[in-house]
C-alpha positions in Angstrom: 15.2 195.4 119.8 18.2 197.4 118.2 19.1 200.9 119.3 17.1 203.5 117.8 14.2 201.3 117.0 12.3 201.7 120.2 12.4 205.4 119.5 9.3 206.8 117.4 10.3 207.8 113.9 8.8 210.9 112.6 8.7 211.8 108.8 8.2 215.0 106.7 6.0 214.5 103.7 5.7 216.7 100.9 2.4 216.3 99.1 2.5 218.3 95.6 1.1 218.7 92.3 2.9 219.9 89.3 1.6 221.7 86.2 1.8 219.4 83.1 3.9 222.2 81.3 6.7 223.2 81.1 8.2 219.7 81.0 11.5 221.2 82.3 10.1 222.4 85.3 8.9 218.8 86.4 12.4 217.6 85.5 13.8 220.2 87.6 11.8 219.3 90.7 12.4 215.7 90.3 16.2 216.3 90.2 15.9 218.6 93.3 13.8 216.0 95.3 16.8 213.6 94.4 19.5 215.9 95.2 18.0 216.3 98.8 17.5 212.5 99.1 13.8 212.5 99.4 12.1 209.0 98.5 8.4 208.8 97.0 6.1 206.9 99.2 3.3 207.4 96.8 3.4 209.0 93.1 3.1 212.5 94.5 4.3 212.2 98.1 8.0 212.4 98.9 9.5 211.7 102.4 12.5 212.8 104.3 13.5 212.0 108.0 11.9 214.9 110.3 14.5 217.2 111.4 15.3 220.9 111.1 17.6 220.6 108.0 15.3 218.4 106.1 12.3 220.6 107.0 14.4 223.8 105.6 15.1 221.6 102.2 11.5 220.8 101.8 10.5 224.4 102.6 12.7 225.8 99.8 11.4 223.3 97.4 7.6 223.9 98.3 8.3 227.4 97.4 9.9 226.8 94.1 6.8 224.4 93.3 4.3 227.1 94.2 6.4 229.9 92.1 6.4 227.4 89.1 2.6 227.2 89.2 2.3 224.1 91.0 0.7 223.1 94.6 2.2 221.7 97.6 2.1 221.1 101.4 4.3 219.8 103.9 3.5 218.0 107.1 5.1 216.0 109.8 3.5 212.3 110.2 4.0 209.2 112.4 3.2 206.1 110.3 0.1 204.2 111.7 -0.6 201.5 109.2 0.1 200.7 105.6 3.9 201.2 105.3 6.0 200.6 108.4 9.1 202.8 109.5 11.4 200.0 108.4 9.9 199.8 104.9 10.3 203.4 104.5 14.0 203.1 105.9 14.4 200.4 103.2 13.1 202.7 100.4 16.0 205.3 101.4 18.6 202.4 101.4 17.5 201.2 98.1 17.6 204.6 96.6 21.1 205.1 98.1 22.5 201.7 96.9 21.6 202.4 93.4 23.9 205.5 93.7 26.4 203.5 95.4 26.4 200.7 92.6 27.0 203.5 90.2 29.9 204.7 92.0 31.2 201.0 92.3 30.6 200.4 88.6 32.9 203.7 87.7 35.6 202.8 90.0 35.8 199.1 89.0 36.1 200.6 85.3 38.9 202.6 86.6 40.7 200.3 88.4 40.7 197.9 85.2 41.9 200.7 82.9 44.6 201.3 85.3 45.7 197.6 85.5 45.6 197.5 81.6 47.7 200.5 81.2 49.8 201.0 84.7 52.0 203.8 83.1 52.6 207.4 84.6 50.4 209.0 82.2 47.8 206.8 82.9 47.8 207.2 86.7 48.0 211.2 86.1 44.9 210.9 84.0 43.2 208.6 86.5 43.8 211.0 89.6 40.9 213.6 88.5 38.7 211.0 87.6 39.2 209.5 91.1 38.6 212.8 92.7 35.3 213.2 91.1 34.2 209.8 91.9 35.3 210.8 95.7 33.3 213.8 95.5 30.2 212.0 94.2 30.5 209.6 97.0 30.6 212.4 99.5 27.4 213.9 98.0 25.7 210.3 98.3 26.8 209.9 101.9 25.4 213.2 103.0 22.0 212.0 102.1 22.4 208.4 103.2 20.3 208.9 106.2 20.2 205.3 107.5 23.5 203.7 106.4 22.8 201.7 103.2 25.0 198.5 102.5 26.5 199.9 99.4 28.6 202.6 101.2 31.2 200.5 102.3 32.0 198.8 99.0 32.1 202.0 97.5 34.4 203.5 100.3 36.7 200.3 100.1 37.1 200.4 96.4 37.8 204.1 96.3 40.4 203.8 99.0 42.2 201.1 97.3 42.3 203.1 94.1 43.7 206.1 96.1 46.3 203.7 97.7 47.3 202.7 94.3 47.5 206.2 92.7 49.3 207.8 95.7 52.8 208.8 94.9 54.4 208.6 98.4 54.4 204.8 98.8 55.1 205.3 102.3 51.7 206.4 102.9 50.2 203.3 101.6 48.8 201.3 104.4 49.8 197.8 104.9 47.5 195.0 105.1 46.1 194.2 108.6 47.5 191.0 110.0 45.8 188.4 111.9 44.8 189.4 115.4 45.6 187.2 118.5 42.8 185.3 119.5 42.7 187.1 123.0 42.2 190.5 121.1 38.8 189.2 119.8 37.3 187.5 122.7 35.3 189.1 125.7 34.8 192.2 123.4 31.4 194.2 122.7 30.9 193.8 119.0 28.9 196.6 117.3 27.4 196.8 114.0 24.6 198.7 111.9 21.0 198.0 112.6 18.8 196.2 110.0 21.2 193.2 109.6 21.5 191.6 106.3 23.8 189.0 104.6 27.1 190.2 105.7 26.3 191.3 109.1 24.3 188.1 109.8 27.2 186.0 108.6 29.9 188.1 110.7 27.6 187.6 113.6 27.3 183.8 113.2 31.1 183.4 112.7 31.8 185.7 116.0 29.6 183.6 118.0 30.3 180.2 116.4 34.1 180.3 116.2 35.5 183.6 117.8 33.7 184.0 121.0 30.4 182.1 122.0 29.5 184.5 124.7 29.9 187.6 122.4 27.6 190.5 123.1 26.5 192.2 119.6 24.9 195.5 119.6 23.0 197.3 116.9 23.4 201.0 116.3 22.4 203.7 113.7 24.9 203.5 110.9 25.8 207.2 110.8 27.7 209.2 113.6 28.3 206.4 116.0 31.1 206.9 118.6 32.6 203.7 120.0 33.0 203.1 123.4 36.3 201.6 125.1 36.4 197.8 124.5 34.0 197.8 121.3 34.9 196.5 117.9 32.8 197.7 115.0 32.2 195.4 112.0 30.6 196.1 108.7 30.4 199.8 109.5 32.0 203.0 108.0 35.5 203.4 109.7 35.1 200.1 111.8 37.7 198.1 112.9 36.6 195.1 110.9 35.0 196.3 107.5 35.0 196.2 103.7 38.7 196.4 102.5 39.0 196.9 98.7 36.6 194.6 97.0 36.5 192.1 100.0 33.4 192.3 102.4 33.6 192.2 105.9 33.1 188.6 106.4 36.2 188.1 104.3 38.1 190.6 106.2 37.0 189.0 109.6 38.3 185.7 108.4 41.6 187.1 107.7 41.8 189.2 110.8 40.8 186.1 112.9 43.6 183.9 111.0 40.8 181.2 109.9 41.9 179.2 106.7 39.1 176.7 107.0 38.3 175.9 103.3 34.6 175.5 104.4 34.4 178.9 105.8 36.2 180.3 102.7 33.4 178.8 100.5 30.9 180.7 102.8 33.0 183.8 102.4 32.5 183.4 98.6 28.9 183.0 98.8 28.7 186.0 101.2 30.8 188.0 98.9 28.8 187.4 95.6 25.3 188.3 97.6 26.7 191.3 99.2 28.6 193.0 96.3 26.5 191.5 93.5 29.7 191.5 91.4 29.9 187.7 90.4 33.3 187.5 91.5 33.4 183.9 92.5 30.3 182.8 90.5 28.8 180.7 93.5 25.9 178.8 92.2 24.6 178.5 96.0 24.4 182.4 96.2 21.1 182.7 94.7 19.3 180.3 97.1 21.0 181.7 100.2 20.3 185.3 99.1 16.3 184.2 98.9 16.8 182.5 102.5 18.5 185.6 103.9 15.7 188.0 102.2 13.0 186.0 103.7 14.4 186.0 107.1 15.0 189.6 107.0 11.3 190.3 105.6 9.9 188.0 108.6 12.1 189.4 111.2 12.1 193.1 112.0 14.5 192.6 115.1 18.2 192.3 114.3 18.8 189.9 117.0 16.1 187.7 115.5 17.7 187.7 112.1 20.9 186.7 113.5 19.0 183.9 115.6 17.2 182.7 112.4 20.4 182.9 109.9 22.8 180.9 112.2 21.0 177.5 111.2 21.6 178.6 107.5 25.2 179.1 108.0 25.6 176.2 110.1 24.1 174.0 107.7 26.4 175.6 104.8 29.4 174.9 107.0 28.5 171.2 107.4 27.6 170.8 103.8 31.0 172.2 102.8 33.1 170.0 105.2 31.4 167.1 104.3 31.7 167.7 100.7 35.3 168.6 101.2 35.8 165.1 102.9 
């Protein structure tokens, strides 16, 4: 069981009923709910993780609803039946992934515009646009309570754009070189809990090709402080994570100095599933995505997901090796 999953999750629930008119009041409350990061678990029941800050947000909103002629009550709850904690966390992640996808789309459009017209005027025009994107990203991060997958892609693309636009070339970071094999062995690997395709694939690569005895830990996505000797992957500020438009599996391949064409083919599939940008157009991506989704739905434990996912990537690897041969 991953760290944090053994602890009982408590939720704040806001149960409310709004007057049918005026319409603008309903829209105002809906926007306020979106702004504080609440998700609907029923049509008129919204949830937030239970803590003092979230409670204050709901209390202010409750007063606003009552003042506007509506009805509302707030309670703290533990889920017993029906929805599970994991399913509610997935609702939060899905909501934030929609936000991140919008940011990624705008960032890619900006990158394409710069590529088409790489002039000083265009760079000057792009900087305030990028500043607004960075601000929007920071706002989404504050309500990303469980570390949605889309954050890494958003961070990577915006960081890459910032590197393109920065005036002091000396400040642009050089790409990280391949690590020595010894640097990646006998380490404790750390990633976000609720693993999905990129993290499952990375875990398979680590244990299959880098260190068969590797210890992999699963932690909360936000605020984790690494211990000495740990390597974080597919995590915000991780040692091995998204870089630009590359997923963590692609970055790990580069850092490990692996040039195996079969692994490169798998990297393209993982990229297309994880980033959903169709960059490589791999026809296998749809089927593998369904297999991984089934594994995630059937296994709440992260270790079980990795164990069940390993044969998928083993078979893919053998397929591409034989296909190439």
